[in-house]
N, C-alpha and C positions, 0 to 999 in steps of 0.2 A: 503495499501498500503507500501511496506518496504522499510525503511530505508536506503537511499544509501549506500553501500559498497562499502571502500573504496581497489580501485585495485590495484597491485602491481607492482613495476618495476623489471623490468628483464634487464639487465648491461650487454652488451655484449662488451668486448673490448680484447686490444691485440696489435701484432705488424704488421704494415705493412705489407699485403700480406698473415699475417695468415687465411684468408677466413672468417672476421668477416661480410662481404655484404652477399657472399654467403649462409653463415651458418642462418643469420637473412631473407632473402629473402626466404628460404625453411621452417624456422619454421613460417613465417606469409603463406606460401601453406597451409603447413598441421593443422596450429592451427588459421583458420579465426578471431578466436573471439580475436586474440591481435592487439594493436594499436603499428605503429613503430610510433620513433615522428625522425622528418627531423633536424637535425642541422644547423644551420646556419655558412657560412665561410665567407672568405675575398678573398679565391684562383679563381681564373676559374675556369669554369667546365671544366671537360674531356667529350672526343667527346663521350661519351655512356651516362652521365649524363643529364636528364631535369632540370631545373628552378624548384624550388615550390616541388620537389619531391625527387630527389637525395638530394639534399641542399638549402637552401635557401640561394643564393646565395647574396649579399649584399656588400656594400661598408666599406673602412675603419671607416669612420667616420659615420655611421649607427652602424656598430657594439659597437665601443667604445660610442655610443646615448645609445646604448640597456643593455650596460654595465653599465653605469650613471644610468642609472633606476629601474637599479636592476632588469633587463627582464628574466635573465638565471639564469638555473638551475646551472651552471657549463664554462668553460671558459676556455681557453688556448691561448698562442701564443706559435706555432713552424712551422716548415721548410716556417717560413718568412709569416706566414697569421695566422690568428686568426680562432677559432671554439668554436662555444659553442652551448647552449640546450637550447631554448626559453622555459621557463616556465609556461609559460598560458595555451597551448594546453596539455603540460602531466599535469598540477597539474589538470585541467579541465576533464579530461582522466580518473586519478585515483579519483576524484571525484565522478563520475560517474559509477564507478565500473570495469573500465578497465584495464586491466594487459597492460604497456606500456613497449614496448623494447625502450632499448637506444643503439644504438651502437656508443661508442663514446672510446676517448684514457684513458688509463691507470690513469690518473694525474684527467681526468673527472670526472671518474668513483669512486676514494674514494674522491672527495670533494660529489656527492650525494651519496657516502654511510652516509656519516657524515650527512647531512641533512638528509635522507630518512634510516635509520636504516636497518628497515626491507627489501631492495632492495637487491634481489640476485645477485650476482656478478659471471658470467663466465670470466675466463682467454683463449682467444684461442688461442690457439698453433701450432705455424706449425711441422711436424714431425723432421725437423733439420734446420741448418741454410744453407745449399744448395737450401733445397725447398723455404725458406723463400726469398733467392736471385732469383731462377728464376721464381717465381711466380712474382717478382717486374719486371723484366727483360718483361714477357710475357706482362703484362700490356702495356708496350710500350708509356708509357705517363710522364715517366722522365728519365733527363738524369742519364748517371752513376756516376755523383759528389751526384745529390738527391737519389739516390741509397743509396749508401754509406752511406749520413745519417743516413738515414732508417735505414741500416744495423746496425749502434751505435748505435740508439738509441736503436732497439731490445735488445741488453742488457740490458738497464736501465731499459726496459716493467718488462722482463723477471725477473730481481731480485725483482719486483712488487706484482706475480705472488701470493706468500703466504697469500697475502692480500683478496683473492678473497674463494668467499665460494667454488666455482670451479673453478677446472681445465680441459680442455676440446683440447684433441689432436683431429687437425684437418689431422687426416692422409688420411681419409675417409668421405668425407659430407654425408655419409647416417647414418653411422655410428654417426659420431658426433652429428648430427640431433638428430638422436633417442635414444641418449644417456640426450640429454639436452631436451627435451621432455619428459623424462621417470621420471627425478629429478623433472622437473615441475607438476606433474600430482600428484608426489608425497607428494610435498610442498602445493597441494592446497587441499589433503586430512585434 
């Protein structure tokens, strides 16, 4: 029997509204051998989100305990909430030889890349600021004030995209997903 082959971390990040979740869902549909990591957060669930599937929704106290026990690959606080990636599941899947997708913010992606230099980082961009704004409005889950905060953060995140292995323009989901799949297949050779 062969030894376990170490899997790869595939990190997808970019601004709120760039379409990361849509792209990740489509990658999972087209590449069923991938495993999706689930992040922990202290924010309340949105109407379409399911507990322990979209996120692990935890209290601030529980989250800070996870930090204290070094149970997270990465974490950050923004928009008044904590977000982080539980370490055990990801490490177990990698050791089992599975490729794991992390859909995380820019700061978290760069934290993970430091500890896992073989990670493949994809930065997802919206075609324009206007398109990003429209996508955030269509969500219907946030106030105008919170949308403006996200738009301001967008500029900071865009400034970090040169640190990524690949920048993918999400002007067409099918094309963007096909581009990522082609890159992943090429990297597996």
